[in-house]
All heavy atoms as an XYZ file, in Angstrom:
637
protein
N     -21.104      2.443      6.228
C     -21.384      2.691      7.630
C     -22.889      2.616      7.898
O     -23.295      2.168      8.960
C     -20.828      4.033      8.045
N     -23.698      3.049      6.938
C     -25.149      3.009      7.149
C     -25.642      1.568      7.259
O     -26.498      1.264      8.083
C     -25.868      3.740      6.027
C     -25.649      5.231      6.034
S     -26.602      6.163      4.825
C     -26.522      5.193      3.373
N     -25.098      0.689      6.425
C     -25.495     -0.716      6.485
C     -25.041     -1.328      7.806
O     -25.769     -2.084      8.441
C     -24.912     -1.495      5.286
C     -25.203     -2.973      5.405
C     -25.460     -0.951      3.987
N     -23.830     -0.965      8.235
C     -23.327     -1.483      9.502
C     -24.145     -0.986     10.676
O     -24.391     -1.723     11.628
C     -21.868     -1.072      9.696
O     -21.081     -1.638      8.695
N     -24.548      0.282     10.633
C     -25.380      0.817     11.711
C     -26.740      0.131     11.754
O     -27.282     -0.112     12.819
C     -25.583      2.326     11.535
C     -24.335      3.112     11.882
O     -23.502      2.587     12.636
O     -24.204      4.246     11.397
N     -27.295     -0.158     10.591
C     -28.636     -0.734     10.540
C     -28.649     -2.227     10.871
O     -29.543     -2.701     11.569
C     -29.249     -0.505      9.166
N     -27.668     -2.968     10.358
C     -27.717     -4.426     10.489
C     -26.591     -5.023     11.316
O     -26.644     -6.195     11.667
C     -27.695     -5.077      9.100
C     -28.847     -4.646      8.243
C     -28.656     -3.788      7.177
C     -30.129     -5.083      8.512
C     -29.723     -3.381      6.393
C     -31.193     -4.685      7.732
C     -30.979     -3.832      6.673
O     -32.031     -3.434      5.909
N     -25.543     -4.271     11.579
C     -24.410     -4.779     12.344
C     -23.280     -5.229     11.443
O     -23.483     -5.638     10.295
N     -22.087     -5.130     11.974
C     -20.887     -5.470     11.217
C     -20.843     -6.959     10.875
O     -20.453     -7.337      9.772
C     -19.628     -5.062     12.015
C     -18.379     -5.504     11.312
C     -19.610     -3.568     12.237
N     -21.257     -7.774     11.802
C     -21.171     -9.220     11.577
C     -22.018     -9.657     10.388
O     -21.571    -10.430      9.547
C     -21.613     -9.984     12.838
C     -20.716     -9.768     14.026
C     -21.018     -8.483     14.790
O     -22.061     -7.825     14.524
O     -20.210     -8.118     15.653
N     -23.247     -9.141     10.306
C     -24.127     -9.507      9.196
C     -23.593     -8.963      7.872
O     -23.644     -9.640      6.853
C     -25.532     -8.985      9.443
C     -26.501     -9.496      8.386
C     -27.914     -9.113      8.678
N     -28.354     -9.785      9.900
C     -29.445     -9.470     10.558
N     -30.210     -8.503     10.135
N     -29.792    -10.120     11.639
N     -23.052     -7.758      7.896
C     -22.494     -7.187      6.669
C     -21.302     -8.004      6.182
O     -21.172     -8.279      4.995
C     -22.072     -5.744      6.893
C     -21.502     -5.112      5.644
C     -21.130     -3.668      5.843
O     -21.449     -3.080      6.862
N     -20.460     -3.107      4.879
N     -20.431     -8.409      7.089
C     -19.295     -9.221      6.698
C     -19.721    -10.590      6.178
O     -19.148    -11.106      5.231
C     -18.330     -9.394      7.874
C     -17.454     -8.206      8.095
C     -16.570     -7.941      6.912
O     -16.758     -6.953      6.221
N     -15.619     -8.789      6.653
N     -20.740    -11.179      6.787
C     -21.236    -12.477      6.326
C     -21.774    -12.371      4.904
O     -21.433    -13.179      4.032
C     -22.316    -12.996      7.270
C     -22.954    -14.324      6.886
C     -21.915    -15.434      6.944
C     -24.125    -14.635      7.789
N     -22.594    -11.362      4.649
C     -23.142    -11.170      3.301
C     -22.027    -10.880      2.307
O     -22.009    -11.410      1.189
C     -24.198    -10.041      3.305
C     -24.600     -9.653      1.904
C     -25.408    -10.468      4.115
N     -21.070    -10.048      2.697
C     -19.967     -9.717      1.799
C     -19.136    -10.944      1.464
O     -18.750    -11.146      0.302
C     -19.094     -8.639      2.434
N     -18.863    -11.779      2.438
C     -18.080    -12.980      2.176
C     -18.824    -13.964      1.287
O     -18.214    -14.613      0.435
C     -17.681    -13.637      3.499
C     -16.663    -12.816      4.246
O     -15.905    -12.050      3.652
N     -16.655    -12.950      5.543
N     -20.125    -14.070      1.457
C     -20.914    -14.929      0.576
C     -20.889    -14.390     -0.851
O     -20.734    -15.150     -1.817
C     -22.351    -15.075      1.102
C     -22.344    -15.894      2.397
C     -23.261    -15.718      0.066
C     -23.655    -15.918      3.129
N     -21.026    -13.063     -0.992
C     -20.955    -12.463     -2.333
C     -19.599    -12.692     -2.982
O     -19.514    -12.955     -4.180
C     -21.253    -10.967     -2.250
C     -22.704    -10.579     -2.043
C     -22.823     -9.070     -1.837
C     -23.544    -11.017     -3.227
N     -18.539    -12.597     -2.214
C     -17.207    -12.841     -2.761
C     -17.061    -14.293     -3.186
O     -16.488    -14.583     -4.240
C     -16.123    -12.443     -1.743
C     -16.046    -10.924     -1.639
C     -14.765    -13.013     -2.126
C     -15.124    -10.413     -0.582
N     -17.586    -15.224     -2.397
C     -17.505    -16.638     -2.761
C     -18.254    -16.923     -4.051
O     -17.825    -17.744     -4.861
C     -18.067    -17.518     -1.650
C     -17.160    -17.655     -0.475
S     -17.688    -18.814      0.810
C     -19.421    -18.994      0.620
N     -19.378    -16.234     -4.260
C     -20.196    -16.503     -5.443
C     -19.711    -15.712     -6.649
O     -19.535    -16.253     -7.741
C     -21.678    -16.193     -5.142
C     -22.515    -16.269     -6.390
C     -22.202    -17.137     -4.083
N     -19.496    -14.405     -6.470
C     -19.186    -13.540     -7.604
C     -17.697    -13.398     -7.902
O     -17.326    -13.010     -9.008
C     -19.789    -12.149     -7.362
C     -21.307    -12.112     -7.264
C     -21.771    -10.701     -6.927
C     -21.939    -12.596     -8.547
N     -16.843    -13.694     -6.929
C     -15.407    -13.588     -7.148
C     -14.890    -14.471     -8.274
O     -14.204    -13.991     -9.176
N     -15.195    -15.764     -8.269
C     -14.732    -16.615     -9.369
C     -15.299    -16.210    -10.735
O     -14.612    -16.317    -11.748
C     -15.233    -18.005     -8.973
C     -15.367    -17.959     -7.499
C     -15.786    -16.561     -7.184
N     -16.525    -15.716    -10.743
C     -17.111    -15.253    -12.015
C     -16.325    -14.057    -12.535
O     -15.969    -13.990    -13.719
C     -18.606    -14.887    -11.823
C     -19.163    -14.268    -13.089
C     -19.392    -16.117    -11.422
N     -16.045    -13.113    -11.661
C     -15.273    -11.937    -12.062
C     -13.878    -12.289    -12.523
O     -13.377    -11.739    -13.504
N     -13.228    -13.217    -11.823
C     -11.879    -13.619    -12.230
C     -11.902    -14.380    -13.549
O     -10.993    -14.231    -14.364
C     -11.242    -14.479    -11.135
C     -10.829    -13.689     -9.926
S      -9.690    -12.335    -10.290
C      -8.272    -13.239    -10.876
N     -12.939    -15.170    -13.774
C     -13.038    -15.891    -15.044
C     -13.176    -14.917    -16.212
O     -12.519    -15.070    -17.233
C     -14.223    -16.859    -15.012
C     -14.458    -17.547    -16.318
N     -13.607    -18.513    -16.793
C     -15.430    -17.392    -17.258
C     -14.046    -18.929    -17.975
N     -15.158    -18.263    -18.268
N     -14.033    -13.927    -16.050
C     -14.208    -12.941    -17.125
C     -12.943    -12.112    -17.300
O     -12.533    -11.798    -18.413
C     -15.433    -12.034    -16.848
C     -15.544    -10.920    -17.864
C     -16.699    -12.872    -16.829
N     -12.289    -11.753    -16.196
C     -11.089    -10.913    -16.274
C      -9.925    -11.629    -16.940
O      -9.104    -10.992    -17.598
C     -10.685    -10.455    -14.875
N      -9.849    -12.935    -16.782
C      -8.725    -13.677    -17.365
C      -9.081    -14.363    -18.676
O      -8.216    -14.999    -19.279
C      -8.217    -14.731    -16.364
O      -9.288    -15.609    -16.010
C      -7.664    -14.065    -15.120
N     -10.322    -14.237    -19.119
C     -10.754    -14.860    -20.361
C     -10.248    -14.042    -21.545
O     -10.633    -12.897    -21.732
C     -12.275    -14.962    -20.387
C     -12.777    -15.746    -21.578
O     -12.001    -16.239    -22.387
N     -14.090    -15.876    -21.665
N      -9.383    -14.622    -22.339
C      -8.804    -13.909    -23.474
C      -9.807    -13.696    -24.605
O      -9.619    -12.819    -25.445
C      -7.583    -14.671    -24.009
C      -6.452    -14.764    -23.015
C      -5.917    -13.395    -22.624
O      -5.825    -12.490    -23.442
N      -5.570    -13.248    -21.355
N     -10.881    -14.478    -24.633
C     -11.878    -14.334    -25.681
C     -12.863    -13.209    -25.389
O     -13.564    -12.747    -26.291
C     -12.627    -15.655    -25.869
C     -11.728    -16.773    -26.366
C     -12.459    -18.098    -26.425
O     -13.675    -18.127    -26.174
O     -11.804    -19.100    -26.735
N     -12.937    -12.762    -24.143
C     -13.840    -11.662    -23.792
C     -13.245    -10.348    -24.280
O     -12.027    -10.199    -24.429
C     -14.038    -11.612    -22.285
N     -14.107     -9.391    -24.548
C     -13.622     -8.102    -25.015
C     -12.883     -7.378    -23.896
O     -13.061     -7.663    -22.713
C     -14.798     -7.242    -25.499
O     -15.616     -6.890    -24.408
N     -12.057     -6.443    -24.291
C     -11.291     -5.681    -23.301
C     -12.222     -4.883    -22.398
O     -11.955     -4.714    -21.205
C     -10.314     -4.746    -24.005
N     -13.317     -4.416    -22.955
C     -14.283     -3.660    -22.164
C     -14.927     -4.536    -21.092
O     -15.121     -4.115    -19.955
C     -15.343     -3.082    -23.091
C     -16.096     -1.929    -22.514
C     -17.024     -1.346    -23.534
N     -16.309     -0.331    -24.291
C     -16.850      0.393    -25.233
N     -18.103      0.197    -25.581
N     -16.159      1.307    -25.862
N     -15.237     -5.784    -21.440
C     -15.830     -6.704    -20.461
C     -14.824     -7.066    -19.383
O     -15.177     -7.153    -18.201
C     -16.325     -7.969    -21.155
N     -13.571     -7.270    -19.758
C     -12.541     -7.577    -18.752
C     -12.332     -6.399    -17.810
O     -12.214     -6.567    -16.602
C     -11.243     -7.968    -19.435
C     -11.323     -9.306    -20.130
C      -9.983     -9.785    -20.559
N      -9.283     -8.788    -21.335
C      -8.723     -8.996    -22.513
N      -8.757    -10.185    -23.041
N      -8.118     -8.040    -23.145
N     -12.286     -5.195    -18.358
C     -12.112     -4.000    -17.529
C     -13.295     -3.821    -16.582
O     -13.120     -3.529    -15.397
C     -11.953     -2.760    -18.422
C     -11.822     -1.495    -17.637
C     -10.644     -1.189    -16.997
C     -12.894     -0.629    -17.526
C     -10.522     -0.017    -16.266
C     -12.788      0.537    -16.797
C     -11.591      0.841    -16.164
N     -14.498     -4.012    -17.087
C     -15.687     -3.874    -16.249
C     -15.708     -4.933    -15.153
O     -16.117     -4.662    -14.022
C     -16.948     -3.967    -17.102
N     -15.259     -6.134    -15.489
C     -15.231     -7.202    -14.502
C     -14.314     -6.855    -13.343
O     -14.671     -7.020    -12.179
C     -14.777     -8.499    -15.163
O     -14.562     -9.487    -14.206
N     -13.143     -6.353    -13.667
C     -12.183     -6.033    -12.607
C     -12.601     -4.777    -11.858
O     -12.653     -4.759    -10.630
C     -10.766     -5.874    -13.195
C      -9.806     -5.330    -12.159
C     -10.280     -7.205    -13.722
N     -12.911     -3.727    -12.575
C     -13.149     -2.447    -11.908
C     -14.500     -2.389    -11.210
O     -14.591     -1.929    -10.077
C     -13.031     -1.303    -12.901
O     -14.001     -1.435    -13.916
N     -15.538     -2.869    -11.845
C     -16.866     -2.743    -11.250
C     -17.173     -3.908    -10.310
O     -17.478     -3.703     -9.132
C     -17.956     -2.632    -12.352
C     -19.328     -2.618    -11.747
C     -17.724     -1.403    -13.191
N     -17.089     -5.113    -10.799
C     -17.499     -6.269     -9.990
C     -16.535     -6.515     -8.838
O     -16.921     -6.480     -7.673
C     -17.604     -7.517    -10.867
C     -18.052     -8.784    -10.153
C     -19.472     -8.604     -9.637
C     -17.979     -9.969    -11.074
N     -15.274     -6.730     -9.150
C     -14.327     -7.036     -8.081
C     -14.042     -5.807     -7.220
O     -13.821     -5.932     -6.013
C     -13.035     -7.600     -8.681
C     -13.196     -8.920     -9.431
C     -11.869     -9.363    -10.029
C     -13.758     -9.991     -8.528
N     -14.051     -4.623     -7.807
C     -13.839     -3.409     -7.032
C     -14.956     -3.145     -6.045
O     -14.712     -2.741     -4.904
N     -16.182     -3.375     -6.460
C     -17.297     -3.164     -5.530
C     -17.304     -4.212     -4.425
O     -17.648     -3.918     -3.278
C     -18.630     -3.167     -6.280
O     -18.847     -4.413     -6.899
N     -16.915     -5.435     -4.749
C     -16.814     -6.460     -3.707
C     -15.730     -6.088     -2.699
O     -15.907     -6.246     -1.493
C     -16.520     -7.824     -4.323
C     -17.666     -8.475     -5.081
C     -17.184     -9.749     -5.756
C     -18.828     -8.756     -4.167
N     -14.608     -5.589     -3.187
C     -13.532     -5.169     -2.293
C     -13.974     -3.990     -1.432
O     -13.690     -3.938     -0.242
C     -12.282     -4.792     -3.092
C     -11.179     -4.181     -2.278
C     -10.607     -5.136     -1.250
O     -10.685     -6.345     -1.393
N     -10.016     -4.587     -0.210
N     -14.682     -3.062     -2.020
C     -15.155     -1.912     -1.259
C     -16.175     -2.292     -0.207
O     -16.240     -1.683      0.861
N     -16.959     -3.300     -0.494
C     -17.996     -3.727      0.445
C     -17.431     -4.576      1.566
O     -17.867     -4.494      2.703
C     -19.083     -4.490     -0.311
C     -20.297     -4.814      0.514
C     -21.094     -3.809      1.011
C     -20.629     -6.122      0.777
C     -22.211     -4.097      1.777
C     -21.745     -6.429      1.534
C     -22.542     -5.407      2.030
N     -16.443     -5.401      1.252
C     -15.963     -6.360      2.244
C     -14.540     -6.117      2.709
O     -14.157     -6.591      3.756
C     -16.037     -7.770      1.665
N     -13.768     -5.383      1.941
C     -12.350     -5.267      2.252
C     -11.986     -4.205      3.253
O     -10.826     -4.042      3.594
N     -12.954     -3.482      3.726
C     -12.662     -2.384      4.633
C     -13.054     -2.743      6.057
O     -13.796     -2.031      6.712
C     -13.396     -1.139      4.162
N     -12.521     -3.836      6.555
C     -12.922     -4.279      7.892
C     -12.474     -3.323      8.982
O     -13.132     -3.211     10.012
C     -12.378     -5.679      8.183
O     -10.955     -5.667      7.990
C     -13.005     -6.702      7.283
N     -11.376     -2.614      8.769
C     -10.928     -1.672      9.790
C     -11.942     -0.545      9.956
O     -12.201     -0.090     11.063
C      -9.521     -1.122      9.472
C      -8.979     -0.305     10.635
C      -9.531     -0.291      8.209
C      -8.664     -1.125     11.845
N     -12.568     -0.138      8.868
C     -13.572      0.914      8.962
C     -14.848      0.394      9.621
O     -15.549      1.140     10.293
C     -13.873      1.485      7.586
C     -12.629      1.980      6.902
C     -12.142      1.357      5.766
C     -11.925      3.056      7.415
C     -10.989      1.796      5.146
C     -10.774      3.501      6.808
C     -10.310      2.872      5.679
O      -9.169      3.310      5.085
N     -15.130     -0.861      9.418
C     -16.291     -1.449     10.083
C     -16.085     -1.541     11.586
O     -17.033     -1.401     12.359
C     -16.578     -2.842      9.508
C     -16.960     -2.868      8.037
C     -17.106     -4.313      7.568
C     -18.220     -2.101      7.786
N     -14.859     -1.757     11.989
C     -14.584     -1.773     13.419
C     -14.710     -0.383     14.020
O     -15.121     -0.229     15.165
C     -13.197     -2.352     13.672
C     -13.034     -3.819     13.278
C     -11.590     -4.259     13.461
C     -13.968     -4.703     14.057
N     -14.360      0.645     13.258
C     -14.526      2.021     13.730
C     -16.003      2.316     13.956
O     -16.368      3.051     14.872
C     -13.901      3.017     12.729
C     -14.260      4.451     13.051
C     -12.396      2.853     12.711
N     -16.859      1.727     13.146
C     -18.296      1.919     13.312
C     -18.743      1.432     14.690
O     -19.579      2.053     15.335
C     -19.067      1.183     12.192
C     -20.540      1.129     12.477
C     -18.810      1.846     10.861
N     -18.175      0.351     15.150
C     -18.551     -0.170     16.460
C     -17.926      0.631     17.601
O     -18.456      0.657     18.696
C     -18.149     -1.624     16.587
C     -19.009     -2.552     15.777
C     -18.652     -4.006     16.016
O     -17.539     -4.332     16.413
N     -19.600     -4.889     15.757
N     -16.788      1.278     17.347
C     -16.108      1.992     18.412
C     -16.731      3.343     18.729
O     -16.733      3.767     19.883
C     -14.637      2.202     18.044
C     -13.767      0.951     18.033
C     -12.383      1.287     17.514
C     -13.674      0.374     19.419
N     -17.219      4.047     17.711
C     -17.685      5.413     17.909
C     -19.132      5.563     17.473
O     -19.595      4.889     16.556
C     -16.818      6.396     17.111
C     -15.370      6.337     17.482
C     -14.456      5.727     16.658
C     -14.924      6.881     18.668
C     -13.119      5.667     16.992
C     -13.587      6.824     19.016
C     -12.685      6.213     18.178
N     -19.832      6.494     18.088
C     -21.224      6.760     17.725
C     -21.283      7.497     16.386
O     -20.279      8.001     15.889
C     -21.896      7.609     18.800
O     -21.318      8.903     18.820
N     -22.470      7.579     15.817
C     -22.654      8.243     14.520
C     -22.272      9.714     14.614
O     -21.597     10.254     13.735
C     -24.111      8.077     14.036
C     -24.347      8.848     12.755
C     -24.439      6.612     13.836
N     -22.676     10.386     15.662
C     -22.366     11.808     15.811
C     -20.862     12.040     15.889
O     -20.328     12.938     15.231
C     -23.053     12.355     17.066
C     -22.826     13.823     17.260
C     -23.529     14.330     18.500
C     -23.223     15.813     18.694
N     -23.805     16.331     19.909
N     -20.168     11.228     16.640
C     -18.721     11.375     16.766
C     -18.030     11.100     15.443
O     -17.136     11.850     15.030
C     -18.181     10.418     17.845
O     -18.858     10.677     19.066
C     -16.700     10.574     18.035
N     -18.429     10.039     14.754
C     -17.809      9.716     13.457
C     -18.010     10.827     12.460
O     -17.067     11.248     11.776
C     -18.407      8.420     12.894
C     -17.904      7.184     13.536
C     -18.236      5.947     12.703
N     -19.540      5.965     12.067
C     -20.604      5.340     12.533
N     -20.540      4.660     13.643
N     -21.747      5.387     11.886
N     -19.230     11.328     12.343
C     -19.507     12.372     11.359
C     -18.774     13.660     11.684
O     -18.275     14.340     10.783
C     -21.013     12.623     11.273
C     -21.738     11.466     10.637
O     -21.137     10.649      9.953
N     -23.028     11.376     10.875
N     -18.699     14.015     12.955
C     -17.979     15.227     13.342
C     -16.498     15.112     13.009
O     -15.911     16.020     12.423
C     -18.148     15.477     14.853
O     -19.540     15.586     15.143
C     -17.440     16.733     15.280
N     -15.900     14.002     13.357
C     -14.460     13.824     13.105
C     -14.150     13.719     11.619
O     -13.143     14.256     11.156
C     -13.941     12.585     13.834
C     -14.142     12.580     15.322
C     -13.454     13.756     15.990
N     -13.558     13.645     17.431
C     -14.283     14.476     18.189
N     -14.960     15.443     17.660
N     -14.309     14.327     19.489
N     -14.997     13.041     10.875
C     -14.754     12.941      9.434
C     -14.922     14.292      8.757
O     -14.147     14.651      7.873
C     -15.690     11.900      8.808
C     -15.336     10.480      9.162
S     -16.490      9.286      8.491
C     -16.272      9.527      6.754
N     -15.925     15.051      9.161
C     -16.112     16.386      8.603
C     -14.957     17.300      8.937
O     -14.494     18.081      8.091
N     -14.465     17.211     10.147
C     -13.323     18.026     10.557
C     -12.089     17.668      9.749
O     -11.385     18.528      9.214
C     -13.054     17.838     12.058
C     -11.853     18.589     12.542
C     -11.918     19.960     12.729
C     -10.663     17.923     12.774
C     -10.808     20.655     13.170
C      -9.552     18.606     13.218
C      -9.613     19.981     13.425
N     -11.799     16.374      9.621
C     -10.621     15.931      8.869
C     -10.731     16.324      7.400
O      -9.726     16.734      6.783
C     -10.465     14.424      9.011
N     -11.916     16.225      6.837
C     -12.092     16.597      5.430
C     -11.843     18.093      5.239
O     -11.131     18.493      4.322
C     -13.508     16.242      4.985
C     -13.833     16.722      3.596
C     -13.343     16.042      2.489
C     -14.604     17.863      3.396
C     -13.632     16.478      1.210
C     -14.892     18.305      2.120
C     -14.397     17.613      1.032
O     -14.669     18.053     -0.222
N     -12.400     18.922      6.099
C     -12.243     20.367      5.942
C     -10.825     20.823      6.242
O     -10.343     21.778      5.610
C     -13.255     21.105      6.832
C     -14.644     20.988      6.294
O     -14.881     21.178      5.103
N     -15.599     20.629      7.143
N     -10.133     20.185      7.131
C      -8.738     20.541      7.402
C      -7.876     20.168      6.210
O      -6.945     20.879      5.849
C      -8.243     19.845      8.692
C      -6.752     19.931      8.838
C      -8.927     20.474      9.901
N      -8.178     19.059      5.571
C      -7.361     18.621      4.445
C      -7.528     19.492      3.207
O      -6.674     19.502      2.339
C      -7.691     17.170      4.084
O      -9.005     17.087      3.564
N      -8.616     20.229      3.121
C      -8.806     21.126      1.985
C      -7.908     22.317      2.143
O      -7.397     22.928      1.339
C     -10.257     21.575      1.884
C     -11.242     20.488      1.484
C     -12.659     21.071      1.460
C     -10.908     19.884      0.164
């Protein structure tokens, strides 16, 4: 949300899609390479592809950033978190 507030959703999505185009095939190659160690395959899937998914795959949350102000988002998220405890 901080990146979206500072630079806008469109720029964040553009950068994320470029990163996926560049780093996605590398991550999939390492993850499916039988000669790579199990630790490297696990790191490729969990760290590389997981971080790309977290950065770019949450478009619904990026749209929420445009719908509500920072104060409203933080208040509602804090309320929901404390109620769920």
